[in-house]
N, C-alpha and C positions, 0 to 999 in steps of 0.2 A: 376555240379560245372562248372561255367564259370567265366571269368574275370569280366564281368559286374555285376553279382550277388555278387562277392567278393568285388568289389569296393563299391557297394551299402551298403553292410554289414559294411565295414570299416567306411563309412560316417555316418552310424546309431550310431556308438559307439565312434567316434573320432571327436572332435570339433577343437582341436589344429592344425592349419595349418602346424606348424613345424613337428609335429608327423606324419601327413599325408605325408608330403614331405619325411620324413625319410623312411616311409614304401614304398613309390613309388621308392625311391632310392635303397632300398634293393631288391625290385621286379626287377628293371632294371638290377642290378648286378646278381641276380639269373637267370634271363632269358639269360643273356650273357654267363654265365657259362654253362647253359643247352645246348645252341647252340654249344658251344665249345666242350662239352663232349658227345654230341649226346643223351642227356637225354630229357625227356618230358618237353618242355619249358613251357607249360601252368601250369602244376603241380608245377614246381619249382617257376614260377612267382607268383602263388597264395600263396605259402608258404611264399615268401618274402613279399607280399602285406599284408598278414593277421597276420604276426608273432607277432605284438604288438597291434592288434586291441582292445584288452581288457585292455591295460595298463592304459589308462586314467581313467577308472572306477575302476579298481582294481590294483593299482600299487605295492602293497605290496606282496612279496613272501609269500607263494606259490600261492596266488590268481591269480597272473599273472604268467604263462599262463593257470593255471588250469580252471579258470572261462571261459576263451575263448574256451578251449577244450570242455567243456560241451556244449557251444552254438554250436560249429562246429559239435559235435556229433549229437545234436538235429536237425541240418539242413542237416544231411546226407553227410557231407564232408568225403572224403576217409581217412582211417586210416593213410596212408602214409603222408598226409598233416598234420594231427593232431599230429602224432608222431614227425615229424620234428620240428613243432612249440614247442612242449613240450621239445624236446631235447636241445633247445637253452638256457634253464634255467639250469645252473650248479647245482643249489640246488635241482633239481628234479632227484635224482640219479636213479630212476626207468626207466629213459629214456636216456640211454647212446647214444652218437652219433655213430651209426653203419652204416648208409646208406650214400651214397654220398650226397643226398639232405640235410641230417641232418648236415653233416660236412660243406657243402657249406653255409648254413644259418648261422651257428656259425662263419664261416670265414668272411662272408660279413656284418653281422649286425653291430658290433662295428666299423669296418673299414669304412663302408659307413657313419656313423655318424661322425667319425673323419675327413674324407675327406671333408664333408660338413662344419664342423667347421673351417677347414683350409681354404677352399675356401672363407668363409665369412670374413676373415681378410686379404685377398690378393686383391690388387687393380684390378687385372685381373680376380678375381674369380677363377674358375676352368680352364679357357681357356688356361692358360700357366703353369698350375700346372704339376709337375713331382713327381715321387715317392720320389726323394730326398727331395723335399719340405715338403712332409708329414712326412718322417722319421725324418727330422730336428725338426719339431713341436712335434713329439712323445717324443723327449728328454726333452722338456720343461714341467716340472711337473705341472706348474701353468696353462698351456694352456689346455682347455677342460678337466678339472679335473675329471669330472664324467665318462670319457671314460677310461676304463681299458686297458692299453697298453699290459698287460700280456694276456688278452683275444684276442687281435689282433694277437699277436705273436703265441699263442697257436692255434688259429683258422687256421692260414696259415699252421702250422706244421701238425695239425690233418688232414687237407684237402690235404696235400702232395704237397703244392706249395711253391716256394721260396717267402719270404715276399716281397721283392722289386718288383718282377714280379707280385705278387698278387695285390699290391698297384697300380701299373701302369695299370693293367688290369681293376680294378674298376674305376680308373680315366677315362680311355679311354671309358668304357661303359657308364659312367655318362655324359661325355662331350656333346654328341648330345642332351641330355635332360636338359642341363644347365638352359635354360629359365624356363621350367616347374618346376624345382627343386629350383629355386632362386639362382643359382650358377654362374651367368654371371659376376657379379662384387661384390667385397667385401663390407662389411658394412661401412668401413672407407671412401670409395669413395661415396657410396650411401647416406651417411649422410651429405656430404659437401654441 
């Protein structure tokens, strides 16, 4: 298992550039937390990179992420990686989040998506974003409706991190990769 093979697998199953960017963002967040916590960075990164690789083909629960786990088993991915990916789906009750990597993925997944959505409507993108900007957007029910705010809050609590600190940590992790992730300037400015 290495990052190059995982990225090739992702690109075999995912055509949507937005979904690819989401998985790259979650990978970046997971690697940042692995470094902070002294965990295995490549393992955590691959969990983030592949957590939704089956979503485009099998978006309905429980196919996602069960179909992906079957593929990963067939390719010989470690149980730790597969379990963490399965545990990010609340509806798969046989896979409770018990390991740090499981909790980190759940804490980073929805939040990374929400930070991306927030960056896309800000003139400065992610460059001048703060946790307070994200928390303000979280209160707007009409904004990024598909992102479950309760999952963001629960994820931080289960991971044992303060929500504001967690949001800022992800922003800071994503900023150096803003160009790659399309987060340098918001859509409002880009469309002018």
